[in-house]
C-alpha positions in Angstrom: -31.7 -26.7 -4.6 -29.9 -23.9 -4.2 -26.3 -23.8 -3.7 -25.4 -22.4 0.0 -22.2 -21.1 -2.0 -24.5 -18.8 -4.2 -26.2 -17.1 -1.6 -23.4 -15.8 0.4 -21.1 -14.8 -2.6 -23.5 -12.7 -4.2 -24.1 -10.2 -1.6 -20.2 -10.1 -1.4 -19.8 -9.5 -5.1 -22.3 -6.8 -4.7 -20.8 -4.8 -2.5 -17.1 -5.5 -3.3 -18.5 -3.8 -6.8 -19.7 -1.3 -4.9 -16.6 -0.6 -3.5 -15.0 -0.4 -6.2 -17.6 1.7 -7.7 -17.1 4.3 -5.1 -13.3 4.2 -5.1 -12.5 4.7 -8.4 -15.6 7.0 -8.9 -13.6 9.1 -5.7 -10.8 9.0 -8.1 -12.4 9.5 -11.3 -14.1 13.2 -10.3 -16.1 13.3 -13.5 -18.3 10.5 -12.9 -20.1 9.1 -9.9 -20.5 6.3 -8.4 -23.7 4.7 -10.1 -22.4 5.2 -13.3 -19.3 3.5 -13.0 -21.0 1.0 -10.9 -23.3 0.2 -13.9 -20.2 0.4 -16.0 -18.8 -2.1 -14.0 -21.9 -4.1 -14.4 -22.1 -4.6 -18.2 -18.9 -6.3 -18.2 -18.6 -10.3 -18.3 -18.2 -11.8 -14.9 -14.5 -12.1 -15.7 -14.1 -8.7 -16.4 -16.1 -7.6 -13.5 -13.7 -9.9 -11.5 -10.7 -8.3 -12.7 -11.7 -4.9 -12.5 -12.8 -5.3 -8.7 -9.4 -7.7 -7.9 -7.2 -5.1 -9.6 -8.8 -2.3 -7.5 -9.0 -4.1 -4.1 -5.5 -5.7 -5.1 -4.1 -2.2 -5.3 -5.7 -0.7 -2.0 -3.9 -3.8 -0.4 -0.9 -3.1 -1.7 -1.7 0.7 -0.7 -2.6 -0.1 3.1 0.5 -2.9 3.4 3.0 0.2 2.6 1.1 2.5 4.4 1.8 0.0 7.8 5.1 -0.1 7.2 5.4 4.0 8.6 3.3 2.5 11.8 0.1 4.3 13.2 0.8 7.1 11.4 0.6 5.6 8.3 -2.4 3.8 8.9 -4.2 7.0 10.0 -2.8 8.8 6.9 -4.4 5.9 4.9 -7.7 5.3 6.3 -7.8 9.4 6.0 -6.8 9.4 2.4 -9.6 6.5 1.7 -12.1 8.4 3.6 -11.4 12.0 1.3 -11.2 9.6 -1.9 -14.6 7.8 -1.3 -16.7 10.9 0.2 
């Protein structure tokens, strides 16, 4: 029998890995997102979780810091993320 937790968590993990790869590729201009996603996928599951938690955790902390400056801070944070990913 298929565990319903796995059917919900696998697509979430793939999306989180893709977002992490896009953010790292945006900051590391010499690499593309597909290359970084492949390198993350080659890591053991614990390593993948550590990389994704680190990058997404830093994104959360930066968003909370930007929120301290109100609407202007959040707008600048959103703009910075868009520039980084694009």
